MDAnalysis code that builds the backbone (N, CA, C; Angstrom):
import MDAnalysis as mda
import numpy as np

u = mda.Universe.empty(579, n_residues=193, atom_resindex=np.repeat(np.arange(193), 3), trajectory=True)
u.add_TopologyAttr("name", ["N", "CA", "C"] * 193)
u.add_TopologyAttr("resid", np.arange(1, 194))
u.add_TopologyAttr("resname", ["UNK", "UNK", "UNK", "UNK", "UNK", "UNK", "UNK", "UNK", "UNK", "UNK", "UNK", "UNK", "UNK", "UNK", "UNK", "UNK", "UNK", "UNK", "UNK", "UNK", "UNK", "UNK", "UNK", "UNK", "UNK", "UNK", "UNK", "UNK", "UNK", "UNK", "UNK", "UNK", "UNK", "UNK", "UNK", "UNK", "UNK", "UNK", "UNK", "UNK", "UNK", "UNK", "UNK", "UNK", "UNK", "UNK", "UNK", "UNK", "UNK", "UNK", "UNK", "UNK", "UNK", "UNK", "UNK", "UNK", "UNK", "UNK", "UNK", "UNK", "UNK", "UNK", "UNK", "UNK", "UNK", "UNK", "UNK", "UNK", "UNK", "UNK", "UNK", "UNK", "UNK", "UNK", "UNK", "UNK", "UNK", "UNK", "UNK", "UNK", "UNK", "UNK", "UNK", "UNK", "UNK", "UNK", "UNK", "UNK", "UNK", "UNK", "UNK", "UNK", "UNK", "UNK", "UNK", "UNK", "UNK", "UNK", "UNK", "UNK", "UNK", "UNK", "UNK", "UNK", "UNK", "UNK", "UNK", "UNK", "UNK", "UNK", "UNK", "UNK", "UNK", "UNK", "UNK", "UNK", "UNK", "UNK", "UNK", "UNK", "UNK", "UNK", "UNK", "UNK", "UNK", "UNK", "UNK", "UNK", "UNK", "UNK", "UNK", "UNK", "UNK", "UNK", "UNK", "UNK", "UNK", "UNK", "UNK", "UNK", "UNK", "UNK", "UNK", "UNK", "UNK", "UNK", "UNK", "UNK", "UNK", "UNK", "UNK", "UNK", "UNK", "UNK", "UNK", "UNK", "UNK", "UNK", "UNK", "UNK", "UNK", "UNK", "UNK", "UNK", "UNK", "UNK", "UNK", "UNK", "UNK", "UNK", "UNK", "UNK", "UNK", "UNK", "UNK", "UNK", "UNK", "UNK", "UNK", "UNK", "UNK", "UNK", "UNK", "UNK", "UNK", "UNK", "UNK", "UNK", "UNK", "UNK", "UNK", "UNK", "UNK"])
u.atoms.positions = np.array([
    [22.342, 27.062, 162.627],
    [21.105, 27.451, 163.253],
    [20.992, 28.955, 163.284],
    [19.827, 29.398, 163.471],
    [19.620, 30.831, 163.529],
    [20.207, 31.388, 164.806],
    [20.721, 32.611, 164.713],
    [21.366, 33.249, 165.846],
    [20.310, 34.024, 166.622],
    [19.545, 33.340, 167.454],
    [18.520, 33.974, 168.259],
    [18.895, 33.864, 169.715],
    [18.245, 34.652, 170.560],
    [18.524, 34.621, 171.994],
    [18.246, 33.245, 172.571],
    [17.139, 32.621, 172.200],
    [16.799, 31.292, 172.733],
    [17.820, 30.256, 172.287],
    [18.213, 30.294, 171.029],
    [19.202, 29.355, 170.519],
    [20.545, 29.536, 171.193],
    [20.915, 30.788, 171.414],
    [22.190, 31.068, 172.084],
    [22.149, 30.603, 173.528],
    [21.010, 30.782, 174.201],
    [20.894, 30.337, 175.590],
    [21.031, 28.826, 175.674],
    [20.392, 28.100, 174.761],
    [20.498, 26.643, 174.761],
    [21.935, 26.224, 174.482],
    [22.560, 26.833, 173.505],
    [23.949, 26.519, 173.186],
    [24.826, 26.747, 174.409],
    [24.669, 27.889, 175.044],
    [25.488, 28.223, 176.208],
    [25.263, 27.209, 177.329],
    [24.024, 26.837, 177.574],
    [23.699, 25.874, 178.634],
    [24.359, 24.526, 178.343],
    [24.257, 24.056, 177.103],
    [24.848, 22.770, 176.750],
    [26.372, 22.837, 176.807],
    [26.951, 23.933, 176.363],
    [28.404, 24.050, 176.382],
    [28.916, 24.141, 177.816],
    [28.170, 24.807, 178.685],
    [28.604, 24.938, 180.069],
    [28.473, 23.631, 180.840],
    [27.681, 22.685, 180.322],
    [27.573, 21.393, 180.995],
    [28.879, 20.607, 180.836],
    [29.668, 20.916, 179.813],
    [30.987, 20.310, 179.587],
    [31.931, 21.428, 179.163],
    [32.258, 22.340, 180.092],
    [32.973, 23.556, 179.682],
    [34.355, 23.323, 179.090],
    [35.155, 22.436, 179.652],
    [36.510, 22.252, 179.135],
    [36.455, 21.584, 177.762],
    [35.638, 20.551, 177.629],
    [35.508, 19.892, 176.323],
    [34.988, 20.865, 175.274],
    [33.996, 21.668, 175.632],
    [33.444, 22.645, 174.692],
    [34.494, 23.675, 174.299],
    [35.248, 24.158, 175.287],
    [36.323, 25.117, 175.010],
    [37.350, 24.499, 174.068],
    [37.768, 23.268, 174.364],
    [38.747, 22.595, 173.513],
    [38.209, 22.403, 172.096],
    [36.970, 22.010, 171.990],
    [36.369, 21.809, 170.673],
    [36.377, 23.116, 169.878],
    [35.931, 24.211, 170.510],
    [35.882, 25.490, 169.798],
    [37.281, 25.960, 169.409],
    [38.242, 25.833, 170.335],
    [39.611, 26.258, 170.026],
    [40.212, 25.393, 168.922],
    [39.886, 24.113, 168.930],
    [40.388, 23.235, 167.861],
    [39.829, 23.680, 166.510],
    [38.541, 24.002, 166.474],
    [37.937, 24.510, 165.249],
    [38.595, 25.825, 164.830],
    [38.815, 26.706, 165.798],
    [39.384, 28.015, 165.498],
    [40.838, 27.927, 165.036],
    [41.507, 26.811, 165.310],
    [42.900, 26.684, 164.868],
    [43.003, 26.682, 163.342],
    [41.887, 26.479, 162.665],
    [41.891, 26.548, 161.203],
    [41.923, 27.997, 160.718],
    [41.412, 28.891, 161.547],
    [41.433, 30.315, 161.229],
    [42.645, 30.985, 161.857],
    [42.911, 30.648, 163.107],
    [44.043, 31.203, 163.851],
    [45.152, 30.147, 163.849],
    [46.050, 30.251, 162.895],
    [47.080, 29.223, 162.705],
    [48.035, 29.101, 163.888],
    [48.083, 30.111, 164.748],
    [48.981, 30.031, 165.907],
    [48.429, 29.128, 167.009],
    [47.151, 28.769, 166.929],
    [46.567, 27.903, 167.956],
    [46.986, 26.452, 167.716],
    [47.359, 25.753, 168.782],
    [47.726, 24.341, 168.619],
    [46.486, 23.472, 168.403],
    [46.665, 22.324, 167.760],
    [45.593, 21.342, 167.612],
    [45.376, 20.698, 168.980],
    [44.173, 20.777, 169.480],
    [43.873, 20.209, 170.796],
    [43.117, 18.905, 170.667],
    [43.370, 18.014, 171.603],
    [42.523, 16.833, 171.756],
    [41.350, 17.269, 172.630],
    [40.164, 16.832, 172.288],
    [38.984, 17.167, 173.090],
    [38.842, 16.070, 174.130],
    [39.528, 16.282, 175.277],
    [39.549, 15.254, 176.310],
    [38.950, 15.717, 177.637],
    [38.554, 16.986, 177.714],
    [37.942, 17.493, 178.940],
    [38.927, 17.819, 180.048],
    [40.217, 17.770, 179.753],
    [41.249, 18.057, 180.745],
    [41.922, 19.382, 180.392],
    [41.903, 20.328, 181.331],
    [42.527, 21.623, 181.091],
    [44.010, 21.500, 181.415],
    [44.768, 20.957, 180.461],
    [46.207, 20.750, 180.628],
    [47.013, 21.841, 179.967],
    [48.309, 21.558, 179.797],
    [49.237, 22.543, 179.239],
    [48.854, 22.991, 177.831],
    [48.448, 22.046, 176.976],
    [48.086, 22.404, 175.588],
    [46.858, 23.314, 175.566],
    [45.905, 23.030, 176.435],
    [44.710, 23.876, 176.487],
    [45.072, 25.254, 177.009],
    [45.906, 25.313, 178.040],
    [46.372, 26.594, 178.566],
    [47.094, 27.383, 177.485],
    [47.962, 26.710, 176.752],
    [48.685, 27.369, 175.655],
    [47.715, 27.910, 174.609],
    [46.716, 27.117, 174.243],
    [45.740, 27.560, 173.234],
    [44.952, 28.763, 173.734],
    [44.561, 28.736, 174.998],
    [43.808, 29.871, 175.561],
    [44.666, 31.127, 175.507],
    [45.918, 31.023, 175.924],
    [46.790, 32.197, 175.939],
    [47.052, 32.725, 174.527],
    [47.255, 31.828, 173.589],
    [47.470, 32.274, 172.201],
    [46.215, 32.932, 171.638],
    [45.047, 32.354, 171.962],
    [43.805, 32.967, 171.494],
    [43.647, 34.353, 172.119],
    [43.901, 34.474, 173.409],
    [43.784, 35.774, 174.069],
    [44.674, 36.802, 173.386],
    [45.892, 36.420, 173.043],
    [46.805, 37.345, 172.355],
    [46.230, 37.737, 170.999],
    [45.758, 36.745, 170.215],
    [45.174, 37.011, 168.890],
    [43.950, 37.919, 168.980],
    [43.161, 37.742, 170.027],
    [41.913, 38.500, 170.170],
    [42.106, 39.846, 170.860],
    [43.327, 40.152, 171.262],
    [43.581, 41.434, 171.923],
    [43.091, 41.475, 173.360],
    [42.974, 40.327, 173.990],
    [42.555, 40.249, 175.387],
    [43.784, 40.160, 176.285],
    [43.635, 40.467, 177.574],
    [44.763, 40.254, 178.485],
    [45.161, 38.773, 178.472],
    [46.443, 38.502, 178.323],
    [46.936, 37.128, 178.233],
    [47.173, 36.610, 179.645],
    [46.143, 35.920, 180.171],
    [46.194, 35.407, 181.536],
    [46.139, 33.883, 181.592],
    [45.627, 33.258, 180.550],
    [45.429, 31.812, 180.579],
    [44.174, 31.414, 181.318],
    [43.500, 32.375, 181.900],
    [42.250, 32.128, 182.622],
    [41.085, 32.361, 181.676],
    [40.138, 31.448, 181.688],
    [38.969, 31.603, 180.823],
    [37.900, 32.332, 181.621],
    [38.033, 33.668, 181.625],
    [37.012, 34.497, 182.269],
    [35.855, 34.697, 181.284],
    [34.857, 35.457, 181.677],
    [33.684, 35.642, 180.818],
    [34.052, 36.296, 179.488],
    [34.976, 37.257, 179.515],
    [35.370, 37.933, 178.275],
    [36.055, 36.956, 177.311],
    [36.904, 36.089, 177.851],
    [37.585, 35.103, 177.001],
    [36.591, 34.094, 176.456],
    [35.724, 33.569, 177.349],
    [34.714, 32.598, 176.901],
    [33.853, 33.198, 175.793],
    [33.381, 34.430, 175.998],
    [32.535, 35.079, 174.992],
    [33.277, 35.272, 173.677],
    [34.551, 35.664, 173.751],
    [35.328, 35.889, 172.531],
    [35.530, 34.574, 171.773],
    [35.875, 33.502, 172.488],
    [36.057, 32.199, 171.843],
    [34.740, 31.758, 171.208],
    [33.668, 31.818, 171.988],
    [32.359, 31.386, 171.481],
    [31.927, 32.214, 170.277],
    [32.064, 33.527, 170.357],
    [31.628, 34.386, 169.256],
    [32.452, 34.152, 167.986],
    [33.776, 34.010, 168.135],
    [34.612, 33.731, 166.962],
    [34.250, 32.376, 166.363],
    [34.019, 31.393, 167.232],
    [33.644, 30.061, 166.755],
    [32.307, 30.106, 166.027],
    [31.337, 30.831, 166.599],
    [30.019, 30.913, 165.971],
    [30.105, 31.614, 164.617],
    [30.913, 32.656, 164.514],
    [31.090, 33.334, 163.226],
    [31.709, 32.380, 162.207],
    [32.700, 31.628, 162.639],
    [33.345, 30.670, 161.747],
    [32.345, 29.595, 161.320],
    [31.538, 29.107, 162.250],
    [30.562, 28.070, 161.959],
    [29.500, 28.558, 160.980],
    [29.080, 29.787, 161.132],
    [28.024, 30.341, 160.283],
    [28.438, 30.391, 158.812],
    [29.714, 30.481, 158.555],
    [30.195, 30.552, 157.177],
    [29.963, 29.255, 156.409],
    [29.724, 28.162, 157.127],
    [29.639, 26.869, 156.462],
    [28.306, 26.154, 156.633],
    [27.315, 26.778, 157.142],
    [26.093, 26.035, 157.457],
    [25.512, 25.319, 156.245],
    [25.478, 25.946, 155.093],
    [24.912, 25.261, 153.926],
    [25.850, 24.170, 153.418],
    [27.138, 24.482, 153.299],
    [28.080, 23.513, 152.741],
    [28.122, 22.238, 153.565],
    [28.130, 22.362, 154.874],
    [28.181, 21.172, 155.710],
    [26.878, 20.405, 155.604],
    [25.754, 21.044, 155.630],
    [24.464, 20.349, 155.568],
    [24.351, 19.555, 154.284],
    [24.910, 20.053, 153.224],
    [24.786, 19.397, 151.931],
    [25.692, 18.179, 151.799],
    [26.605, 17.972, 152.721],
    [27.522, 16.842, 152.612],
    [26.786, 15.510, 152.681],
    [25.743, 15.385, 153.485],
    [25.031, 14.117, 153.612],
    [23.570, 14.264, 153.246],
    [22.929, 15.313, 153.720],
    [21.520, 15.501, 153.416],
    [21.387, 15.827, 151.928],
    [20.376, 15.299, 151.250],
    [20.316, 15.378, 149.783],
    [20.608, 16.742, 149.164],
    [19.826, 17.759, 149.420],
    [20.120, 19.074, 148.844],
    [19.145, 20.107, 149.375],
    [19.483, 21.352, 149.098],
    [18.628, 22.469, 149.511],
    [17.227, 22.258, 148.945],
    [16.228, 22.478, 149.754],
    [14.846, 22.369, 149.302],
    [14.213, 21.008, 149.545],
    [15.023, 19.980, 149.834],
    [14.481, 18.644, 150.107],
    [13.889, 18.631, 151.511],
    [12.727, 18.021, 151.643],
    [12.061, 17.912, 152.944],
    [11.490, 16.511, 153.100],
    [11.582, 15.979, 154.326],
    [10.960, 14.698, 154.645],
    [9.871, 15.000, 155.657],
    [8.624, 15.014, 155.185],
    [7.483, 15.355, 156.033],
    [7.099, 14.179, 156.920],
    [6.384, 14.486, 158.002],
    [5.905, 13.446, 158.902],
    [5.074, 12.438, 158.103],
    [5.366, 11.147, 158.306],
    [4.671, 10.082, 157.597],
    [5.387, 9.600, 156.352],
    [6.362, 10.368, 155.848],
    [7.106, 9.967, 154.652],
    [8.255, 9.032, 155.016],
    [8.663, 8.226, 154.058],
    [9.784, 7.302, 154.246],
    [10.857, 7.617, 153.201],
    [12.062, 7.801, 153.676],
    [13.238, 8.022, 152.820],
    [14.392, 7.254, 153.445],
    [15.119, 6.485, 152.656],
    [16.214, 5.675, 153.167],
    [17.244, 6.469, 153.942],
    [17.564, 7.673, 153.487],
    [18.590, 8.467, 154.154],
    [18.142, 8.997, 155.511],
    [16.871, 8.859, 155.868],
    [16.386, 9.292, 157.184],
    [16.917, 8.375, 158.288],
    [17.405, 7.194, 157.931],
    [17.972, 6.275, 158.922],
    [19.158, 6.926, 159.639],
    [19.946, 7.701, 158.928],
    [21.117, 8.356, 159.532],
    [20.684, 9.352, 160.607],
    [19.798, 10.322, 160.310],
    [19.401, 11.235, 161.376],
    [18.674, 10.533, 162.526],
    [17.901, 9.496, 162.235],
    [17.220, 8.775, 163.313],
    [18.247, 8.131, 164.251],
    [19.290, 7.567, 163.688],
    [20.347, 6.975, 164.504],
    [21.055, 8.046, 165.323],
    [21.306, 9.196, 164.714],
    [21.952, 10.297, 165.428],
    [21.090, 10.751, 166.598],
    [19.787, 10.876, 166.386],
    [18.887, 11.249, 167.484],
    [18.953, 10.215, 168.607],
    [18.953, 8.935, 168.255],
    [19.009, 7.893, 169.282],
    [20.275, 8.000, 170.122],
    [21.386, 8.316, 169.504],
    [22.640, 8.479, 170.239],
    [22.610, 9.745, 171.076],
    [22.118, 10.842, 170.515],
    [22.020, 12.096, 171.274],
    [21.047, 11.972, 172.442],
    [20.065, 11.071, 172.312],
    [19.094, 10.868, 173.381],
    [19.724, 10.414, 174.682],
    [20.926, 9.874, 174.623],
    [21.648, 9.474, 175.832],
    [22.142, 10.680, 176.618],
    [22.241, 11.834, 175.943],
    [22.787, 13.031, 176.578],
    [21.762, 14.141, 176.785],
    [20.627, 14.071, 176.087],
    [19.643, 15.151, 176.150],
    [18.282, 14.616, 176.556],
    [17.642, 15.308, 177.468],
    [16.253, 14.991, 177.789],
    [15.372, 15.547, 176.679],
    [14.294, 14.843, 176.393],
    [13.355, 15.317, 175.386],
    [13.464, 14.606, 174.062],
    [14.525, 13.802, 173.879],
    [14.658, 13.019, 172.651],
    [14.093, 11.632, 172.933],
    [13.146, 11.216, 172.096],
    [12.476, 9.936, 172.258],
    [13.180, 8.868, 171.431],
    [13.514, 7.711, 172.035],
    [14.099, 6.639, 171.221],
    [13.117, 6.232, 170.113],
    [13.639, 6.018, 168.922],
    [12.776, 5.591, 167.820],
    [13.549, 4.626, 166.935],
    [12.810, 3.789, 166.234],
    [13.438, 2.828, 165.336],
    [14.028, 3.576, 164.145],
    [15.266, 3.245, 163.813],
    [15.917, 3.853, 162.651],
    [15.492, 3.062, 161.416],
    [14.297, 3.388, 160.916],
    [13.710, 2.636, 159.811],
    [13.478, 3.464, 158.551],
    [13.863, 4.741, 158.612],
    [13.686, 5.600, 157.450],
    [12.314, 6.230, 157.343],
    [11.421, 5.925, 158.279],
    [10.072, 6.493, 158.262],
    [9.982, 7.629, 159.272],
    [9.553, 8.784, 158.826],
    [9.394, 9.927, 159.719],
    [8.052, 9.793, 160.440],
    [7.996, 8.796, 161.328],
    [6.793, 8.540, 162.109],
    [6.672, 9.499, 163.281],
    [5.702, 9.273, 164.172],
    [5.455, 10.198, 165.286],
    [6.672, 10.447, 166.181],
    [7.394, 9.395, 166.589],
    [8.556, 9.595, 167.467],
    [9.655, 10.362, 166.746],
    [9.903, 10.019, 165.492],
    [10.924, 10.702, 164.703],
    [10.561, 12.180, 164.511],
    [9.305, 12.440, 164.172],
    [8.853, 13.826, 163.970],
    [8.922, 14.613, 165.278],
    [8.626, 13.962, 166.411],
    [8.745, 14.643, 167.710],
    [10.195, 15.028, 167.993],
    [11.128, 14.141, 167.663],
    [12.543, 14.468, 167.852],
    [12.961, 15.643, 166.967],
    [12.468, 15.655, 165.759],
    [12.773, 16.761, 164.849],
    [12.214, 18.064, 165.410],
    [10.976, 18.023, 165.929],
    [10.383, 19.227, 166.533],
    [11.170, 19.672, 167.764],
    [11.665, 18.729, 168.577],
    [12.481, 19.061, 169.751],
    [13.705, 19.855, 169.312],
    [14.385, 19.355, 168.273],
    [15.575, 20.036, 167.775],
    [15.224, 21.387, 167.171],
    [14.146, 21.428, 166.403],
    [13.747, 22.697, 165.788],
    [13.434, 23.745, 166.858],
    [12.790, 23.329, 167.936],
    [12.505, 24.271, 169.025],
    [13.807, 24.765, 169.644],
    [14.727, 23.834, 169.927],
    [16.011, 24.203, 170.525],
    [16.821, 25.121, 169.624],
    [16.673, 24.953, 168.312],
    [17.435, 25.739, 167.342],
    [16.696, 26.982, 166.867],
    [15.529, 27.239, 167.447],
    [14.714, 28.394, 167.043],
    [14.329, 28.331, 165.572],
    [14.042, 27.121, 165.103],
    [13.543, 26.908, 163.738],
    [12.043, 26.658, 163.828],
    [11.298, 26.815, 162.732],
    [9.869, 26.486, 162.767],
    [9.680, 25.016, 163.156],
    [8.809, 24.767, 164.116],
    [8.596, 23.422, 164.661],
    [7.604, 22.653, 163.792],
    [8.095, 22.123, 162.694],
    [7.244, 21.463, 161.706],
    [7.263, 19.939, 161.792],
    [8.310, 19.360, 162.392],
    [8.468, 17.916, 162.384],
    [8.964, 17.395, 161.048],
    [9.257, 18.297, 160.148],
    [9.724, 17.979, 158.791],
    [11.249, 18.147, 158.768],
    [11.957, 17.098, 158.354],
    [13.410, 17.208, 158.253],
    [13.762, 17.931, 156.962],
    [14.429, 19.064, 157.108],
    [14.867, 19.858, 155.967],
    [16.347, 20.169, 156.145],
    [16.913, 20.933, 155.258],
    [18.343, 21.220, 155.298],
    [18.743, 21.952, 156.572],
    [17.974, 22.947, 156.994],
    [18.321, 23.712, 158.197],
    [18.286, 22.815, 159.431],
    [17.305, 21.926, 159.503],
    [17.204, 21.025, 160.644],
    [18.328, 19.993, 160.609],
    [18.634, 19.467, 159.421],
    [19.755, 18.537, 159.294],
    [21.050, 19.206, 159.731],
    [21.251, 20.455, 159.317],
    [22.452, 21.195, 159.688],
    [22.563, 21.303, 161.205],
    [21.458, 21.649, 161.867],
    [21.452, 21.763, 163.327],
    [21.772, 20.417, 163.971],
    [21.174, 19.345, 163.464],
    [21.404, 18.014, 164.015],
    [22.859, 17.584, 163.829],
    [23.407, 17.799, 162.649],
    [24.781, 17.359, 162.397],
    [25.771, 18.100, 163.277],
    [25.522, 19.377, 163.527],
    [26.428, 20.150, 164.372],
    [26.305, 19.739, 165.832],
    [25.096, 19.525, 166.290],
    [24.887, 19.080, 167.666],
    [25.563, 17.728, 167.869],
    [25.409, 16.840, 166.920],
    [26.016, 15.513, 166.983],
    [27.540, 15.620, 167.001],
    [28.074, 16.463, 166.159],
    [29.520, 16.617, 166.099],
    [30.078, 17.158, 167.411],
    [29.397, 18.115, 167.995],
    [29.876, 18.724, 169.236],
    [29.822, 17.740, 170.400],
    [28.702, 17.036, 170.541],
    [28.491, 16.238, 171.738],
    [28.762, 14.751, 171.572],
    [28.932, 14.265, 170.367],
    [29.181, 12.838, 170.174],
    [30.531, 12.614, 169.507],
    [30.726, 13.161, 168.326],
    [31.948, 12.899, 167.567],
    [33.153, 13.540, 168.241],
    [33.060, 14.817, 168.532],
    [34.143, 15.581, 169.153],
    [35.468, 15.369, 168.440],
    [35.411, 15.256, 167.130],
    [36.609, 15.034, 166.332],
    [36.509, 15.921, 165.104],
    [37.526, 16.695, 164.862],
    [37.470, 17.616, 163.739],
    [38.373, 17.200, 162.589],
    [38.974, 16.019, 162.656],
    [39.850, 15.600, 161.572],
    [39.116, 15.460, 160.252],
    [37.804, 15.142, 160.302],
    [37.041, 14.928, 159.075],
    [36.424, 16.211, 158.546],
    [36.613, 17.325, 159.229],
    [35.976, 18.563, 158.828],
    [36.843, 19.274, 157.797],
    [36.278, 19.668, 156.668],
    [37.058, 20.391, 155.676],
    [37.409, 21.782, 156.180],
    [38.138, 22.546, 155.395],
    [38.592, 23.865, 155.807],
    [37.459, 24.781, 156.234],
    [36.280, 24.646, 155.629],
    [35.147, 25.422, 156.086],
    [34.467, 24.654, 157.212],
    [33.821, 25.375, 158.137],
    [33.192, 24.724, 159.280],
    [31.771, 25.197, 159.448],
    [30.963, 24.439, 160.159],
    [29.557, 24.760, 160.383],
    [29.308, 25.204, 161.791],
    [28.068, 25.451, 162.192],
    [27.856, 25.967, 163.532],
    [26.550, 25.629, 164.178],
    [26.593, 25.670, 165.444],
    [25.417, 25.448, 166.298],
    [25.287, 26.690, 167.124],
    [24.297, 27.462, 166.928],
    [24.196, 28.661, 167.724],
    [23.055, 29.510, 167.380],
])
């Protein structure tokens, strides 16, 4: 997603709603760049492994090694994670969504739209503003409204048209708040921010 103030505020708000899980997720992602960080389970419990990862990250980032996630530590983790995610936005989006330049406009039907519609339905359990819709491959009114909701949150043009940038935003949001598993992620990573 684009790195705008509105997008960052939304990201921060969503991450702060589950701070330990979000911290664990970001540190787990960063362990691919910072090899000294341990692989964390994203379980929402600030245990010994999470404390160890925080302290190792603080040392790597040149911060005071306290094990406490103060604002400076949170910002450093988030910023490093966002930089890492930005390096992969196109590569990750292309893994499932057809290709750069493909768009599914409101009213169009494409079989692969069933996947994003299902993802929206699952995310709707955690986010207000997502309307349940039938996963039928048709970008009808409810589906297009969900796409516009995401585009607004991601500071993308609110077109209701599913494109690569919107798919990228959806896949990252889904991964952060639903999958919470990085075993399937290749060495490059994507981002929500």
